[in-house]
C-alpha positions as CSV (number, residue, x, y, z in Angstrom):
1,X,-38.3,50.3,45.3
2,X,-35.4,50.8,42.9
3,X,-31.9,50.0,43.9
4,X,-29.4,52.8,43.4
5,X,-26.4,51.5,41.6
6,X,-23.0,53.2,41.6
7,X,-19.5,52.5,40.5
8,X,-16.8,52.0,43.1
9,X,-13.1,51.4,43.1
10,X,-11.4,48.9,45.4
11,X,-7.7,48.9,46.0
12,X,-6.1,45.5,45.7
13,X,-3.1,44.6,47.9
14,X,-0.8,42.4,45.9
15,X,2.1,42.0,48.4
16,X,4.3,43.6,45.7
17,X,4.8,47.3,45.4
18,X,6.8,48.6,42.5
19,X,7.6,52.2,41.7
20,X,8.2,54.1,38.5
21,X,10.6,53.3,35.8
22,X,14.2,53.9,36.5
23,X,15.5,57.4,36.0
24,X,19.1,56.1,35.8
25,X,21.1,58.1,33.2
26,X,22.5,55.7,30.6
27,X,24.8,57.1,28.0
28,X,26.1,55.5,24.9
29,X,28.2,56.5,21.9
30,X,26.0,54.6,19.5
31,X,23.9,56.7,17.1
32,X,20.8,54.5,17.3
33,X,19.8,51.9,19.9
34,X,16.8,50.2,21.5
35,X,16.8,47.8,24.4
36,X,13.6,45.9,25.2
37,X,12.1,43.0,27.2
38,X,10.8,40.3,24.9
39,X,7.9,39.1,27.0
40,X,6.2,42.5,27.7
41,X,7.7,44.5,24.8
42,X,8.7,47.2,27.3
43,X,11.4,49.5,26.0
44,X,14.1,49.8,28.7
45,X,16.2,52.3,26.8
46,X,16.2,54.0,23.4
47,X,18.1,56.5,21.4
48,X,17.1,57.6,18.0
49,X,15.2,54.3,17.7
50,X,13.0,55.7,14.8
51,X,15.8,57.3,12.9
52,X,16.3,55.8,9.5
53,X,19.6,54.0,9.1
54,X,21.4,51.7,6.8
55,X,20.8,48.2,8.2
56,X,23.9,46.7,6.5
57,X,24.2,42.9,7.1
58,X,21.5,43.1,9.7
59,X,19.2,43.0,6.7
60,X,20.1,39.3,6.4
61,X,17.8,38.7,9.4
62,X,14.9,39.3,7.1
63,X,16.4,37.2,4.3
64,X,16.7,34.3,6.8
65,X,13.1,35.1,8.1
66,X,11.8,34.6,4.6
67,X,13.8,31.4,4.2
68,X,12.6,30.0,7.6
69,X,9.1,30.7,6.5
70,X,9.5,28.6,3.4
71,X,10.9,25.8,5.6
72,X,8.1,26.0,8.1
73,X,5.4,26.0,5.4
74,X,6.9,22.8,3.9
75,X,7.6,24.4,0.5
76,X,11.3,23.8,1.1
77,X,13.4,21.4,3.1
78,X,16.9,21.7,4.7
79,X,18.2,19.1,2.3
80,X,17.0,20.9,-0.9
81,X,19.6,23.0,-2.8
82,X,19.8,26.1,-4.9
83,X,21.9,27.0,-7.9
84,X,24.7,29.5,-7.7
85,X,24.5,32.2,-10.4
86,X,27.4,34.2,-11.7
87,X,25.9,37.3,-10.0
88,X,26.0,35.6,-6.6
89,X,29.4,34.2,-7.2
90,X,30.9,37.6,-8.1
91,X,29.3,39.5,-5.2
92,X,31.9,41.3,-3.1
93,X,32.0,42.0,0.6
94,X,31.6,39.2,3.2
95,X,31.3,35.8,1.4
96,X,30.5,32.2,2.0
97,X,32.7,31.4,-1.0
98,X,30.2,29.4,-3.0
99,X,31.3,28.1,-6.4
100,X,29.7,29.4,-9.6
101,X,27.2,27.0,-11.2
102,X,27.3,24.7,-8.2
103,X,24.3,23.8,-6.1
104,X,24.3,24.5,-2.4
105,X,22.2,22.8,0.3
106,X,19.7,25.0,2.1
107,X,21.1,24.2,5.5
108,X,24.6,25.3,4.3
109,X,23.1,28.5,3.0
110,X,21.5,29.2,6.3
111,X,24.8,28.9,8.1
112,X,26.6,30.7,5.3
113,X,24.3,33.7,5.8
114,X,24.1,33.7,9.6
115,X,27.6,32.6,10.6
116,X,29.6,33.8,7.6
117,X,27.4,36.8,6.7
118,X,27.7,35.7,3.1
119,X,26.5,38.3,0.5
120,X,26.9,35.6,-2.1
121,X,24.7,33.1,-0.1
122,X,22.0,35.8,0.4
123,X,21.7,36.3,-3.4
124,X,21.6,32.5,-3.9
125,X,18.6,32.3,-1.6
126,X,16.9,35.3,-3.2
127,X,17.2,33.9,-6.7
128,X,16.3,30.4,-5.5
129,X,13.1,31.6,-3.8
130,X,11.9,34.4,-6.0
131,X,13.8,34.2,-9.3
132,X,15.6,37.4,-8.9
133,X,17.0,39.6,-6.1
134,X,14.7,42.4,-7.1
135,X,11.6,40.2,-6.8
136,X,12.9,38.9,-3.5
137,X,13.3,42.4,-2.1
138,X,9.6,43.1,-2.9
139,X,8.6,40.0,-1.0
140,X,10.7,41.1,2.0
141,X,8.9,44.5,1.9
142,X,5.5,42.7,2.0
143,X,6.7,40.7,5.0
144,X,7.9,43.9,6.6
145,X,4.4,45.5,6.2
146,X,2.8,42.4,7.8
147,X,5.2,42.6,10.7
148,X,4.5,46.3,11.3
149,X,8.0,47.4,10.1
150,X,6.6,50.7,8.8
151,X,9.9,52.5,8.5
152,X,11.8,49.8,6.6
153,X,12.4,49.2,2.9
154,X,14.5,46.5,1.2
155,X,16.1,46.7,-2.2
156,X,18.4,43.7,-1.9
157,X,18.9,40.5,0.1
158,X,22.3,41.2,1.7
159,X,22.2,44.7,3.0
160,X,24.5,46.0,0.4
161,X,24.4,49.9,0.6
162,X,21.7,51.4,-1.6
163,X,19.9,54.7,-1.2
164,X,16.4,53.2,-0.7
165,X,17.6,50.3,1.5
166,X,16.9,51.4,5.1
167,X,15.3,50.5,8.4
168,X,15.3,51.7,12.1
169,X,16.4,50.2,15.3
170,X,12.8,49.8,16.5
171,X,11.9,47.9,13.3
172,X,14.9,45.6,13.6
173,X,13.9,44.8,17.2
174,X,10.4,43.8,16.0
175,X,12.0,41.6,13.3
176,X,14.2,40.0,15.9
177,X,11.3,39.2,18.1
178,X,9.3,37.8,15.2
179,X,12.2,35.5,14.3
180,X,12.5,34.2,17.8
181,X,8.8,33.8,18.4
182,X,7.8,32.4,15.0
183,X,10.6,30.1,14.2
184,X,11.8,28.5,17.5
185,X,12.7,25.3,15.6
186,X,15.2,27.1,13.4
187,X,16.4,29.9,15.7
188,X,19.3,27.8,17.0
189,X,21.3,28.5,13.9
190,X,21.9,32.0,15.2
191,X,23.9,30.7,18.1
192,X,26.4,28.8,16.0
193,X,29.9,30.2,16.4
194,X,31.7,28.7,13.4
195,X,31.0,27.2,10.0
196,X,33.3,25.7,7.4
197,X,32.4,25.7,3.7
198,X,34.6,25.0,0.6
199,X,37.5,24.3,3.0
200,X,37.2,27.8,4.5
201,X,36.3,28.1,8.2
202,X,34.8,31.4,9.4
203,X,33.6,32.5,12.8
204,X,30.4,34.2,13.7
205,X,30.9,38.0,13.9
206,X,28.4,38.4,16.8
207,X,30.6,39.3,19.7
208,X,27.9,38.6,22.4
209,X,28.1,34.9,21.6
210,X,31.6,34.7,23.0
211,X,31.1,36.7,26.2
212,X,29.1,34.4,28.5
213,X,26.2,36.8,28.9
214,X,23.4,34.5,27.8
215,X,23.4,35.5,24.1
216,X,21.9,33.2,21.5
217,X,21.8,35.5,18.4
218,X,21.3,37.4,16.1
219,X,23.4,39.4,13.5
220,X,26.0,42.0,13.0
221,X,26.3,44.6,10.3
222,X,28.8,47.2,9.1
223,X,29.0,49.7,6.3
224,X,31.3,52.8,6.1
225,X,28.3,55.1,6.1
226,X,26.4,53.5,9.0
227,X,29.2,52.3,11.2
228,X,29.2,49.1,13.2
229,X,25.9,47.6,14.3
230,X,24.4,44.6,16.0
231,X,21.0,43.0,16.6
232,X,21.3,40.6,19.5
233,X,19.3,38.7,22.1
234,X,20.2,37.2,25.4
235,X,18.4,35.1,28.1
236,X,19.1,35.1,31.8
237,X,16.8,33.2,34.3
238,X,14.1,32.8,31.7
239,X,14.0,36.5,30.8
240,X,15.0,37.6,27.3
241,X,16.2,41.0,26.2
242,X,16.7,42.2,22.7
243,X,19.1,45.0,21.7
244,X,19.6,46.8,18.4
245,X,22.7,49.0,18.4
246,X,24.2,50.9,15.4
247,X,26.5,53.7,14.4
248,X,29.5,52.6,16.4
249,X,33.1,53.4,15.4
250,X,34.7,49.9,15.5
251,X,34.2,46.2,16.4
252,X,35.5,46.7,19.9
253,X,33.0,49.4,20.8
254,X,30.2,47.3,19.3
255,X,31.2,44.4,21.6
256,X,31.6,46.5,24.8
257,X,28.5,48.7,24.3
258,X,26.2,45.8,23.6
259,X,27.4,43.8,26.6
260,X,27.3,46.8,28.9
261,X,23.7,47.7,27.9
262,X,22.4,44.1,28.1
263,X,24.0,43.8,31.6
264,X,22.3,47.1,32.6
265,X,18.9,45.8,31.4
266,X,19.1,42.6,33.3
267,X,20.5,44.2,36.4
268,X,18.2,47.2,36.7
269,X,14.9,45.8,35.5
270,X,12.8,42.7,36.1
271,X,9.4,41.2,35.2
272,X,6.6,41.1,37.8
273,X,3.6,38.9,37.2
274,X,0.5,40.5,38.8
275,X,-2.2,38.1,37.5
276,X,-2.3,35.0,35.4
277,X,-4.7,34.6,32.5
278,X,-8.1,33.3,33.8
279,X,-7.4,34.3,37.4
280,X,-10.2,35.7,39.5
281,X,-9.3,39.3,40.5
282,X,-12.3,40.0,42.7
283,X,-15.9,38.9,43.5
284,X,-18.6,41.4,42.9
285,X,-22.1,41.4,44.6
286,X,-25.0,40.6,42.3
287,X,-28.5,42.2,42.4
288,X,-31.5,39.9,41.9
289,X,-29.3,37.0,40.8
290,X,-29.4,33.3,41.5
291,X,-25.8,33.7,42.8
292,X,-25.1,36.5,45.3
293,X,-21.6,37.1,43.8
294,X,-19.9,36.9,40.5
295,X,-16.1,36.4,39.9
296,X,-14.3,38.9,37.7
297,X,-11.6,37.3,35.6
298,X,-8.6,38.7,33.7
299,X,-8.2,37.2,30.2
300,X,-4.5,37.5,29.7
301,X,-1.4,37.4,31.9
302,X,-0.6,40.8,33.4
303,X,3.1,41.2,33.6
304,X,5.0,44.5,34.1
305,X,8.6,45.2,33.4
306,X,9.8,47.6,36.0
307,X,12.9,48.6,37.9
308,X,13.9,46.2,40.7
309,X,14.7,48.9,43.2
310,X,11.5,50.9,42.8
311,X,9.1,49.2,45.2
312,X,6.9,51.7,46.8
313,X,4.2,53.3,44.6
314,X,2.5,50.8,42.4
315,X,-1.3,50.9,42.9
316,X,-3.8,48.4,41.5
317,X,-7.5,48.9,41.9
318,X,-10.8,47.5,40.4
319,X,-13.6,49.7,39.2
320,X,-17.0,48.0,38.9
321,X,-20.7,48.6,39.2
322,X,-22.0,47.9,42.7
323,X,-24.0,45.7,42.7
324,X,-23.9,44.0,39.2
325,X,-27.5,43.5,38.0
326,X,-28.6,40.0,36.9
327,X,-28.8,38.4,34.4
328,X,-25.1,38.2,33.7
329,X,-23.5,36.3,30.9
330,X,-20.2,34.5,31.2
331,X,-17.6,36.6,29.4
332,X,-19.5,39.9,29.9
333,X,-17.4,42.9,30.7
334,X,-18.1,44.0,34.3
335,X,-15.2,46.0,35.5
336,X,-11.8,47.5,34.9
337,X,-8.4,46.7,36.5
338,X,-6.5,49.9,36.9
339,X,-2.7,49.9,37.3
340,X,-1.1,53.2,38.3
341,X,2.6,53.7,38.2
342,X,3.8,57.2,38.9
343,X,5.4,58.9,36.0
344,X,3.7,56.6,33.5
345,X,0.3,56.4,31.8
346,X,-2.2,54.4,33.7
347,X,-2.9,50.8,32.5
348,X,-6.5,49.8,32.2
349,X,-7.4,46.1,31.7
350,X,-11.0,44.9,31.2
351,X,-12.4,42.3,33.6
352,X,-15.0,39.8,32.6
353,X,-17.6,37.6,34.3
354,X,-16.4,34.1,35.0
355,X,-19.9,32.5,35.2
356,X,-23.5,32.9,34.0
357,X,-25.8,34.4,36.7
358,X,-29.5,34.0,36.0
359,X,-32.0,36.4,37.3
360,X,-34.2,35.3,40.1
361,X,-37.9,34.5,39.5
362,X,-40.6,37.0,40.4
363,X,-41.3,35.6,43.9
364,X,-37.6,35.4,44.8
365,X,-37.0,38.9,43.4
366,X,-39.8,40.2,45.7
367,X,-38.1,38.5,48.7
368,X,-34.8,39.9,47.7
369,X,-36.3,43.4,47.5
370,X,-37.8,43.0,51.0
371,X,-34.4,41.8,52.3
372,X,-32.8,44.9,50.8
373,X,-35.4,47.2,52.3
374,X,-35.1,45.6,55.8
375,X,-31.4,44.7,56.0
376,X,-29.7,46.2,52.9
377,X,-28.8,42.7,51.5
378,X,-28.4,42.5,47.7
379,X,-28.7,38.8,47.1
């Protein structure tokens, strides 16, 4: 007698019910902005996030990213130094005030770029790493492609306004996350508030560092055409948000808008951990197996970023074949975890067998078939 197998869905009660994303209206005078949760990548708010814009000195995040990469690979050390060319020395705009034909230590250049936003220091790094600023810009573009910054192009190291030098708020948020995640040993430089070089002390232009809101980076920017911008990150209670905001009329609005939007993101949203990697989600009956049940495991942490107040309509269910026919190999896909949040696209996560289940021998299979005929048991 053949067993009729069918797929069923079982609703899982988690003890946590969360509704759809917030519909709170959030207005901002910025021209471009994106606010996201770093752990899940969930975008909490965006406005013209894919619109091309001049990144101004926020470009220096990529210059520093390239420099951090050289340090991490061991091809460069913090105590090494680079020569200051006349081109770097003459560069206008924000400056570290390096001296022509001097040599500057790498660690000083890092601080000169991050804290003092030195255009001169950025060119020193570009020429030291790549020979010329043009060659350095091409390297930055290669890194951008690898990071998935598909709407970004660099023509210089400092963010000096040029027609083909552009990015988007979304791309800058990706770059900020890559910096934080890939270079934790060097990221602390972004939180430094002051740096003194050549007898000149300058303060970090990032306003969020001074506002007791959990900020630890990253970089401001400003050009006449693009307005005032900021790429920033903040942590509260082990939760990190990243914001990119641009096109603001002055430094005051840059400070107040970034703080207001970070506060909103932390206040309205939170992260909810549904399952941990390797956790058993459900046990499924097995047909003709040495084990009567098989555990279905989730491979990765399942964390959702959702509004705190919406707690009524989240549904989690498992779809699987009933019963699962032996033999079964460990790691074999046997089901799907389905997460339904009203107003959003359903999330489907594959579930895998946590053990090997061998098929019963012929005699035992015969006994199992008889048990099924008599009592409906599938073991």
